[in-house]
ROSEFI-888002 format. One record per residue (C-alpha): x negated, y, z negated. Coordinates in steps of 0.2 Angstrom, whole numbers. Each point is the difference from the previous one (the first is absolute). Last residue first. Example, Ala and Ser with C-alpha at 12.3 -4.5 7.8 and 13.67 -1.06 7.14 Angstrom:
# residues 2
    east   north      up
     -68      -5     -36
       6     -17      -3
# end
This chain:
# residues 268
    east   north      up
     -64      62     -90
      -1      -8      17
       0     -17       7
      -3      -3      18
       8     -16       7
      -6     -12      14
      13     -12       6
       1     -19       5
      15      -9       7
      10     -16       1
      18      -1       7
      14     -13       1
      -5     -11     -15
      14     -13      -4
       8       3     -17
      18      -4       5
       5      18      -1
     -14       5      12
     -18       3      -5
     -11      15       1
     -19       2      -4
     -11      15      -3
     -18      -3      -5
      -9      15      -7
     -17       7      -1
      -1      14     -12
     -10      17      -1
      -5      13     -12
     -17      -9      -5
       8     -16      -4
      15     -11       4
      -2     -18       8
      13     -12       6
      15      11      -5
      16      -8       3
      16       7       9
      15     -12       1
      16       0      11
      15     -11      -2
      13       3      14
      19       1      -2
      11       4      15
      14     -11      -5
     -10     -16       3
     -16       1      10
      -6      -2      18
     -17       3       9
       1      -3      19
     -18       1       8
     -10     -10     -13
     -12       6     -14
      -3      19       3
     -17       5      -2
      -5      16     -10
     -13      14      -1
       4      16     -10
     -11      15      -3
      -4      14     -11
      14      -2     -13
       0      14     -13
       0       0     -19
       5      14     -12
      -3      -2     -19
       6      -8     -15
     -13      -6     -13
     -10     -16      -3
       5      -7      17
       2     -19       1
      18      -1       5
      -2      14      12
     -13     -11       9
      15     -10       7
       3      15      12
      17       6       0
      13     -10      10
       9       4      16
     -14      -4      12
       8     -15       8
      17       8       1
       0       9      16
     -12     -12       9
      10     -15      -6
      17       8       6
      -8       3      17
      -3     -19       1
      18      -3      -4
       7      13      13
       8      15      -8
      19       0       3
       3      14     -13
      -6     -10     -14
       7      11     -14
      -4      -3     -18
     -16      -9       5
      -5     -13     -12
     -15      -3     -11
      -4     -13     -13
     -15       5     -10
     -18      -6      -4
     -14      12      -7
     -17      -7      -4
     -16       7      -9
       1     -14     -12
      12     -14       4
      19       2      -3
       8     -11     -12
       2      12     -15
      18       3       3
       6     -11      15
      -6       3      17
       8       8      16
       9      14      -9
      15       7      11
       0      14      12
      14       6      12
      -7      12      12
       3      17       8
      -3       9     -17
     -17      -8       2
      -5      14      12
       0      13     -14
      11      16       0
       2       2     -19
       5     -11     -14
      -6     -18       0
      12     -15       3
       2     -13     -13
      -9     -17       2
      13     -15       1
      -4     -15     -11
      -5     -16      10
      11     -15      -2
       8       1      17
     -17       3       8
      -8     -15      -7
     -16       4     -10
     -14      -7      11
     -12     -13      -5
       1     -12      14
      -4      13      13
      -2     -10      16
     -14       1      13
       3       2      18
      -2     -17       9
     -16      -4       9
       1      -7      18
      -8     -10      14
      -4       7      18
      17       9       2
       8       2      16
       1      19       4
       8      15      -9
      -3      17       8
     -10      12     -11
       1      18      -5
     -14       9     -10
       3      18      -5
     -15      11      -3
       5      15     -12
      -5      18      -3
       8      12     -12
      -3      19      -4
      -8       7      16
       1      19      -1
      11       9      13
      12       6     -13
       3     -18      -5
      -6     -13      12
       4     -18       0
     -11     -11      10
       6     -17       7
     -12     -13       8
       7     -15      10
      -8     -17       2
       8     -14      10
      -4     -18      -2
       5     -16      10
      -6       2      18
      -9      17      -4
       7      18      -2
     -12      13      -6
       0      16      -9
      17       7       3
       0      18      -8
      15       7      -9
       1      17      -7
      11       4     -15
       3      19      -4
       6       5     -17
      11      12     -10
       5      -6     -17
     -18      -2      -6
     -13     -14       1
     -14       3     -12
     -18      -4       6
      -9     -15       7
      10     -15      -5
      -8     -13      12
      10     -15       6
      -6     -16       7
      14     -11       6
       5     -18       2
      10     -13      10
      14      11       7
      12     -10      12
      -2       2      19
       1      17       8
      13       2      14
       0      19       1
     -15      10      -5
       4      17      -6
      16      -5     -10
     -10     -14      -8
     -14      11      -5
      12      14      -6
       8     -13     -12
     -17      -5      -7
      -4      18      -2
      16       3      -9
      -3     -15     -11
     -17       6      -5
       7      17      -5
      13      -9     -10
     -12     -13      -8
     -12      14      -5
      13      10      -9
       0      18       7
     -12      11      -9
       1      13     -14
       5     -12     -13
       7     -16       8
      14       6      11
      12     -10      11
      16      10       0
      -6      12      14
      -4       2      18
       2      19       4
      -7      -2      18
      -6     -15      10
      -9       1      17
      -4     -15       9
     -14      -2      13
      -4     -15      11
      15      -1      12
     -11       6      14
      -1      17     -10
       9      10      14
      16       1     -10
      -3      -4     -19
       5     -17      -5
      16      -4      -9
       1      -8     -17
      18      -3      -3
      -1     -18      -7
     -15       5     -11
      10      14      -8
      15     -11      -2
     -10     -12      -9
      -8      13     -11
      17       7      -6
       3      19       3
       5       9     -16
     -16      11       1
       7       6      16
      -7      -5      17
      -7      10      15
      -6     -12      14
     -10       8      14
# end
């Protein structure tokens, strides 16, 4: 069992994950994890990153992550158990399931898809964002008050004033402390960092909640400059208290590195 103070950095937490004795290296117990809060739950990128790190610890020699399907079932608190279940290992793709339990209740479930590179039968290059605001010209966004996960990040605006599309939020995001996190783990940690694009279309302020997150990683070795990634959330359809969202992430050169979809519940 790992007991960590609220000051512990998430890269350090992942690096020090130790399986419970007798669990066949498949159960990890974390206590007093803090510093990554989003209201009454752990920020979804942080809980997903810890699950991803547990999968890599439990199944040595996994190839690069190609995609994942994440279900945000219930709030994830400071005390959590992560259980890893290898599903299938084929010639090129390995599927691993992770379950996060809080007080013996399932709170987070993910299916991770790891794939070995092989000779390509053709190719399509990742799309480039030609309309992005360069990070060195982007105004900084002030840090919020309180214990909120974005206090671990540097944020800058990703679009000029009045340039954002309806129902869309775009921001430059960078970890303040990388702590040796591998590049794909960094995408998992940051890919869900922005609010729902639907917030730009809400008639009044109110709570929202991500229900799931499905994404693919574009390439097996993402790189950027000075730690900056451009992230966008955009509502495809918002009605009846729900929003379908597209999440995209680019490196500092504007090359897309992650593409995802998310279902969001809108309250209030």
